[in-house]
N, C-alpha and C positions, 0 to 999 in steps of 0.2 A: 330642057334648059341646058345650053351649052356653056359651061363655065370656062372651057379652054379657049373658045373663040374670042373672048374679051381680052383685050390688052390693056390692063389697068395698072398704073404705077402704084407702088407701095407708098401710101401717104402716112406721115407720122401722126396725123390726127386720129387714125384708126389703129395704128400699130402702137401698142402700149409700151413696148420696150424690147431691147435686145439684151439677153442675159449672158454677159461675158464672164462673170466671176467664176462659174463652175469650170470654165475652160482653163483658168489659170491655176486651178488646184491640181497638184500632182496626184494622178489616179493610180490605184492598185490594178494589178492585172486581172483580178477576179471581179465579176459583176455580182450585184445583189441577187440576181435570179439564179446564179450558179452556186449559191451557198449550200442549198440542200444537197446537191450532188457531191460537193466537196465534203460535206459532213458525213455522208454515207461512206465515201471512200476512206476517210480518216477513221471512222468506226471500224470498218473492215480491217484496216491496217493495225489498229490497236488490238483487236481481238486475235489476229494472227500473231502479232508480236508477243502478246501476253502468254498465249498458249505455247508457242515455240520456246520462248525464253524460260518459261516455267518448267517445261519438260527437259530442256537441255541442262539448266541449272540443277534441278533436283537429281537427275541421273548422274551428272558429273560429280556432285557432292556425295552421293550415296554409293555409287557403283564405279565411279572413275571413267564412265563412258558417256557418249552423248545420247544414247537411246535410239528409238526408231523415229527419225525426223518425218518420214512419210505419214506415220500415224498422227503426229502432231498437226501436220498440214490438213489431213482429212477431218480430224475432229474440230479444228479451228474453222474450216470451211462450213461444216454443219452448224456450228454455234453461230457463226457470222450471218449465215443465210437466214436462220430462224429469227435471230435478234433484229436484224435490219428490217425483215419483213414485218415483224410486230411493231417496231418503232415507226416504220413508214405508215402502217395502217393507222396509228394514233397520231399521225402528222407531226411527229416530234422533230422532223428535219426542216420544217418551215422556219425561216429566219425569225418570224414573230414568236414562234414557240421556243426557239433557242434562246431568246431574250428572257424567258421566264425560268429563272434558275431553279426555284424551289419545285415547280412543276416538272422540270426536266429530271431532277434528282429522284423524285418520288417515282416517276414513270420508268426511269432507267433501272432503279432498284427492283420494281415489280416485274418488269420484263426480263431482267437478268436472272432473277430467281426462277421465274417461269421457264425460261429457256434451259437452265441447268436441270430443273426437275424433268422436263420433257426429254432431254438427252439422257438423263439417268434412267428414266423409264424405258427408253429404247434399248439402252445397253443391257438393262436387266432382262427385257423381253427376248433379246437375241442371245442371252447367256454369254456376254462378252466381258463380264466384270473383271475376269482375271487378266485381261489385256490392258487394263488401265490402272495406273498407280493412284491410290487415294491421296498420296502426298502431292502429286502433280495436280490432281483435280482441285484440292483445297487451295494450293498456291495460285492456280489459274483463276479460280473463282474470285479470290480476293484481289489479285493484281489486275484482272480484267475489269472488275467493277471500279477500282480506284482509277484506272486509266480512262475509262469511259466518263467518269465524273470529272476528271481533270480536263477532258476535251470540252465538257459543258462549260467549265470556267473559261477556257480559251475562247470558245465561240461567243459567250456573253460579252467578254472584254473586246473581242475583235469586232463584233457587229456594232457595239456601242460606240467604239472609237471611229469606225468607218462611217457610221451615219452622222456623228457629230461633226466630222471634218469633211463630209461629202467625198470620201475617198474611193468609193466603188466605181468601177468602170461601167459604161452603159451606152445607150443609143443617143444619137443626136436627134432632137425632137423639135417639132413646131407645136406650140400650144395655142388652141383656139378656145376662148371662154365666152360663155353667155353672160351678159351684163348682170343677170340676176345672181350670178355666182358671188359669194362673199369671200373675204379673206384671200384675194388673189395672190398677194405676196406670200402668204402662208403656203398656198398650193405650189407656187414656183419653188419655194425653198424645199418643200417636200419632195418634188421631183428631183431636184439637185442632190438632196441627201441620198436618194436611192439610185444615183448614178446616171440619171438622165441629163444630158447636156442640152439645156434649153437655148436654141439658137434664135428664135423669134416668137413673139407673143402677139396674137391678134385678138381683138375684142369685137364681138358682134354688136351692132347698134341696138339700143334699148327698145325703141318703139316697135311694137309687134306688127304694125302695118307697113313698116319700111323694109319690105322684103327685097327690093332692088338693091338697097344699100348693103344689106347683109350678104346678098349674092356677090357683090363686089368684093367684100372682105374675104369671103371664101375663095373667090377667084384669085385674089392677091396671095393668099396662103398657098394655093396650088402653084401659081407662077413662081413663088419663092422656093418651094420644095422641088419642083421639076428641074432636073439637070444638076441638082446639088447633092451634097453628101447626107442629106436628111434621111433618117432611117425609120421614123415613126411620126404619126400625127396623133396628138393627144387633144381630146375635146372634153372640156368641163362644162356641164350644163345641168340646169334644174329640169328634172323629168316632167314637171308640170307643163313646161313649154315644149316638150318633145314633139307633139304633133305639128307644130309650126316650124320647128328646127329640122326635123327629119328630112323633108324634101330639099332643104337648102344644103344640108351637110352631105346629102347623097352625092353631091358633085365631087366629093373627095374620092369617089370610087375610080376616077380616071387615073389616080396615082397608083402605082404598083407597090404601095406601102401599107403596113398595118395601121389601122385606125383604132385607137382605144378611147372609150368613153369613161369619164370619171363623173359619176352622179354627184350632185351637190344638193344642198337643201334637205328637206324632210326625207326624200327618197334615199339619201346616202345613209341615214340611220337604219333604215329597213334592210338595205342591201349589205350592210356591214354584218348582218346576222348570218349564221351558217346556212348554206344552200344544200338541198338534197333533191332527189328526183322521185316522183311518184308516177311510174309508167313513163310516158314521154313528156310529162309536165314538170317544169322546174318549180320547186316550192321553197319557201323560206321557213327556217326553223325559228319560230318566235320564242319557244322555250324548250330546252333539252330536258331529257329525263334526269332526275336528281342524281342517280348513279348509273354508270354505264353497265352493260351486261357483264363485263369482266369484274367490275367492282361489286356488283350484286352477288356474283358467284363467290367471290372471296369472302364477302361479309356473311353469306349463308353458310359457307364452309366453317368459318370461325364459330358461328352460332351453333351448328350441329355438334362440333367438337366440344365446345364449352358446356352446352346443355347436357350432352350425354355423359361427359366426365363428371359434371356436378351432380347429376341424379345418381350415378353409381357411387360416388364418394360419400354423398350425404344421405344415402338411403337409410342407414341405421338411425340417424338423427331425425329424418322425416317420419319414420315409423314411431319413434318415441314421442314426438310432438303430436302426431295424430292420436295416439292413445291418451296423452294428457288432455287434449282438447275434449275428447269424448267423455273423460272422467270428470272434467271441470264443470261442464254445463251441458244441458240438453241441446240437441241440435246437430246439424251435419258437421263433418270435419272440415270440408272445404266450402268456401263461399264463392259463388259464381255471380258475376255481374256483367252487364252488357257494356262494352267499351268500343271505341271506334279506332280502327287501325289504318293501314295504308289505303289512301284514296277514300277515307271515310267509311270503309267497309266494317260493319259491326262483327264483333266476335265475343265469346264468353271468356273472361279472364278468371284464372284460378288463383285463389288466395286461401291461406288458413283462416278459418272463421275466428274473429276476434271480438265480435259483438253479439248481443242478444237478439238483434234484429238483422234482417237481410234485405235491405232497401235496394230496389232497382226500378223505380218508377219515374214519373215526370218531375218529382221533387225529392231531392236527396240532401239531407243536412251533412255538411262537411264535419269530420271528426275534430274535436277540440281537446286540449290537454287533460281536462277533468271530465271528459264525456262519460255520462252515467250508463251509456250503452255498452261500454267495454266489459268483457268478462275478466275474471282474475288472471287467467292465462293470456288473454288478449292484450292486456297492458304490456306485459313483458315481450310478447311476440312483436308488437308494433314498435316498441322502443328499440329492439335489436334488429328490426326489419326482416326477421325470419319468416314473418307471415307472407312475404313476397316470394319465397322460394318455390312454391308450386308453379310459379309462372315459367319455370324451366320447361314445363310441359307445353306451355304456349309457344316458347321459343322452338322447341323441338318440332311442334306441329306446324310452324311457319307463320303464325298470326302475329308473333312478336320477335324482337331481336334482343340480344344481350344489351346493346347500347342503342339508344334512340330517345325521342321525346316520350315522357311518361304519358300513358293514356289516362284519360279522365272518364268518369261515368258519363253516359250519354246525356243525362239531364244537365250536368255541368258543362259538357261539350257544347250543347245548344245555347246555353246561357253566355258563355264566353265568346262564342262565335259571333254573337250579336254586338258585343260591346268592346271586343279587342281586335284591333286592326291586324290583318295578316294571320289571324289565329288558324285559319284553314291550311296555311302552308306547313303546319306541323304534320299534316297527313301526307306529305310528299314521300315519307319513308316509313317503315314499320316502327311502331312504338317499341320502347325498350324497357328492360328491367331497371336500368339506370340511365342517366343522361347528363349532358353538359350542364343543364340548369341545376340538376340536383347536386352535383359536386361543387357548384358555385353558390350554395346556400339556399336555393329555392327548392326546398324539400318539404313535403307535408302540406298543411293548410295554406291556401292563398287568400289572405284576408281582404285584399283590395284589388280593383281592376289594375292598378299600377303594378302590383306584384305579379299579376298574370302577364301583363305587357312585357315586363322584364324577363319573365320565364320564356315567353314566346320568342323574344329577341335572341336569347341564348340558344333556344332550340333551332331557330332558323340559321344562326351562325354555324351551329354544328352541321346542319344539312349542307350548307354551302361550302364547308371546309373539310368534309369527311376524308379521312384516310385511315389506314390500318393502325398507324402509330397513335393517332388520336383516340381510337377506340381503346387501345391498350392503356393509355394514360388515364382515361375516364374510369376504367375498371380498377386500376390501382388506387386512384383517388377515392373511388367509392368505398373501398375497403377501409380507408382511414375515416371517411365520413360516418360509416356504420359504427366504428369503434368510438368515435366522438359522441354520437347519438344526438346531434343537434337537430332540432325541428322534427324529431321522430316521435309520433304518437298516433 
């Protein structure tokens, strides 16, 4: 099918419009696509400037000399390379990611601390500690982080303003749309905001059997672009109609220009999800893991440190309580019960025994304030939550975390799974000694399904918004909740 051989005039009945407004806007010299490269360069400049100025200033104030500038340059280069590589790996330089200020600050803080620890480890391993001033290091750590955060503020404001005013430079394009495409004006505005100068907009006929008419429209687009300053062809189409559109749009290959497809309709929602490859196959990530490998490593490190420290510091108290339980009533010191952890995997949870029974079957009665099954020692242990301390062993063993959704007995788990929506999402992370639901008043017995639904909502919110600072906040608030003793029995 020869699209070039046809000499078809451009008819206004099929040409939707000519977008001149973007051409009248004063453009910046930078394009939207160049923002990531510019952000990398500015980060490198910021790290070099912070390192050199920290070294020069500190040595001048303390010794009256400028110090070894080459050493500053070398250390700055090492820090910049590692920082930018890690930030690039986390896609922090994408314009869409630069617009998320809170995510940027958290990620920059995590990467910055990691880079400094890596560099400190290398310096220690090479026995070069005497060659670096601790004063310079502390000043550089603080000034570098502040400067990198200031750049994130700049990029957020810069990109916001540029998109709102269609300020970014970009290519001159021709737009071809499928009539099934909705919100065409919104699409045109979107292209303009991202720097594309829309010169002409062609709309394909609607009737699927009118192939000749659609070929004419494509031929018109080719005739318009040939010999002009057009730099790209953009096609917006619903992929449901792709089999019939593909042979017609293949005529665009005669142009030595890039052709970009923008999916619309249901397919656009799927393709908006992250892409990855499995072998030579492109796949779509419908759901990411709740925590990244880096976040899992950080959370696990915190768990090990807290659990180990807690067991060592509390060992005398734990031994005294163990002896008191043994003297108070017959039975074992520890109570073991089946619970479900990450991905629903069962494990045995450790608790100090507080009852005269050890239920772990298909039906387990929840504890109540005046439960007759409590031992004398058990009432006090539950009121102070000290009965939960043996779970530090679960944390150390890896079946639990310090902070996470509280695990329930398997029998209760099965019951709530049937009646509470999204209950299973609690198993996306390890269960915890304490959690966001517990510090918000949902601690102890769940009397109704509505109580459990609210607890589940809080647990899911925690999973979706996890960060180190959040865990620390929950741990601090847990201490106050334990002192208050609300809903503890």
